[in-house]
C-alpha positions in Angstrom: 8.9 17.1 -9.0 9.4 14.8 -6.0 6.6 14.8 -3.5 7.4 11.9 -1.3 8.2 12.6 2.3 10.6 10.6 4.3 7.9 8.6 6.3 5.9 7.9 3.1 9.0 6.5 1.5 9.9 4.5 4.6 6.5 3.0 4.9 6.3 2.5 1.1 9.4 0.4 1.1 8.1 -1.7 4.0 4.7 -2.1 2.1 6.5 -3.4 -1.1 8.3 -6.0 1.0 5.1 -6.9 2.9 3.2 -7.3 -0.3 5.9 -9.4 -1.9 6.1 -11.7 1.1 2.4 -12.0 1.8 0.7 -11.5 -1.6 3.4 -12.7 -3.8 3.6 -9.5 -5.8 6.8 -7.8 -6.4 7.4 -4.1 -6.9 7.9 -4.2 -10.5 4.5 -5.9 -11.0 2.9 -3.4 -8.7 4.4 -0.5 -10.6 3.5 -1.9 -14.0 0.5 -0.8 -16.0 -1.0 -4.3 -16.0 -4.5 -4.6 -14.6 -4.7 -8.2 -13.6 -7.0 -8.6 -10.5 -4.2 -9.6 -8.1 -2.2 -6.6 -9.1 -5.1 -4.3 -8.8 -5.8 -5.8 -5.3 -2.1 -5.4 -4.5 -2.2 -1.8 -5.4 -5.3 -1.3 -3.2 -3.4 -2.9 -0.3 -0.5 -0.6 -1.0 -2.7 2.4 -1.0 -4.5 1.4 2.1 -1.2 1.0 3.9 0.1 4.3 2.8 -3.1 6.0 3.8 -3.3 4.4 7.2 0.2 3.7 8.4 2.3 6.8 7.7 2.0 8.5 11.1 -0.1 11.7 11.9 -1.3 12.2 8.3 -2.1 9.9 5.4 0.2 9.9 2.4 -1.2 12.0 -0.3 -2.5 10.5 -3.5 0.2 12.1 -5.6 2.8 10.7 -3.4 1.3 7.2 -3.5 1.0 7.4 -7.3 4.7 8.4 -7.6 5.6 5.3 -5.5 3.4 3.1 -7.7 5.1 4.1 -10.9 3.6 7.5 -11.5 -0.1 6.5 -11.3 -2.5 9.5 -11.7 -3.8 10.7 -8.3 -7.3 10.1 -9.4 -6.4 6.4 -10.0 -5.1 6.3 -6.4 -8.2 7.8 -5.0 -10.2 5.2 -6.9 -8.0 2.4 -5.4 -8.4 3.9 -1.9 -12.2 3.8 -2.2 -12.1 0.3 -3.6 -9.8 -0.8 -0.7 -12.5 0.4 1.8 -15.1 -1.6 0.0 -12.8 -4.6 -0.1 -12.2 -4.3 3.7 -16.0 -4.5 4.2 -16.4 -7.7 2.1 -13.2 -9.7 2.1 -11.8 -11.2 5.4 -8.6 -12.2 3.7 -7.9 -8.5 2.5 -8.8 -7.4 6.2 -6.3 -9.9 7.5 -3.6 -8.5 5.0 -4.3 -5.0 6.2 -4.1 -5.9 9.8 -1.0 -7.9 9.3 1.0 -4.9 8.0 0.9 -3.4 11.5 2.4 -6.4 13.0 5.0 -6.6 10.3 6.0 -3.0 10.7 6.4 -3.6 14.5 8.6 -6.7 13.9 10.7 -4.6 11.5 11.3 -1.9 14.0 11.9 -4.4 16.8 8.9 -3.4 18.8 7.3 -6.1 21.0 4.1 -7.3 19.4 
């Protein structure tokens, strides 16, 4: 069953591009089952983006899981919680999160 809405899919596609450009992780790696630290942090970033940049409501855990290669919603919930903790402790992660908003504006052609 497909549960991904249009806006979730649009932001997801932008997030995959952003993470490839700014974290050096491509979509295939993010969707893999590998658990290397950089991949887990990339999935945290992806989850944070989808929970915070999809408009009026955050993307659902099942929708994010589907975009990330059918990860279980409980795994996405875990990544979401870990992303919040990482945002409190890691200025580089905070910068990546903040940078996505600027990246999205540039892609839409909005003035910064």
